[in-house]
N, C-alpha and C positions, 0 to 999 in steps of 0.2 A: 575658713573664711576669716579675713581680717578687716578691720574697720579703722578708718582714720581718726574717728572721734567716738568717745564712749557715750553710752546712752544718757547718762546724767548731764554731760556737757551739752549734748544736743538739746535736751529738754530745757535746760537752763537758758541756753542761747535763744531758743524759740520763745519761751515764755517771758524773757526779759526784754526782747527787742521786737522781733517780727510780729508776734501776735498782739502785743500791747500797742505797737504803732498802728496796726490795722483795726483793732477792736476795742482798745482802751484797757485799763487795768482789769485784772480778773474779777475783782469784786463788782465792778460795774457791768462787765460783759456777762458774767455768770448770773448776776441779778436780773438782767434782761431776759435771759433764757429761762431762769427759774420762774419768772412771772408768767411766761408763756406756758410752761409746763403746769403751773398752778391753775391757770385757766382751763387747760385741757383736762387735767386730772381731777379738778374740783377740790384740791387740797393745797395748803401752803407748802411750797417747795423753797428751800433756802439755796443761796449760791453754793454752800458747802455740800448740800445734798445733790445738787446738780453735778458737782465735780465727782462725788462718789458714784453716782449713776453712770457717768461717762466712763469711769474706771471699770465699772461692771461690764459695760458694753465691750470695752477693749479686752477684758479677761475672757468674755464669751467668744470673741473673735479668735483669741489665742488658742482656745480649746480646739478650734477647727484648723487653724494654721499656726502651729506653735513656733514656727521659725520666722514669722512675719515681724521683723524688727521694728517697723514703724509703730505697731501697736504697743510694744514695750516702751518706746520713746514717749508715746502718748500717755501711757500710764504714769510715767515719771513726771511728765508735764502737768497732768491733771492733779497729781499729788502736790506738786509745787504750788499750783494755783489754789488748791484747797487750803494750803498753809497761808498763802498770801491773803485769801479771803478772811481767814481767822485773824490775821494780823491787822486787817483794816477795820475791824470792829471797834 
């Protein structure tokens, strides 16, 4: 199987343009989701923790479907967003 674009390039492209255009910068987008998770779980959740939990979801999915490339792209994207959240502090 061949791919036109590598995983990291796809993740960078998506987290640099598409997602930020639709949802705002990761630190703002993930902060919104983290607040919702905080309310549901009854504990404070940070944007970085949100990113780590989403990576865990994707890892879980890969254990069931290890060849699902979208999950690998998502892991790379969430890792980049985690780093962007750290940089915005």
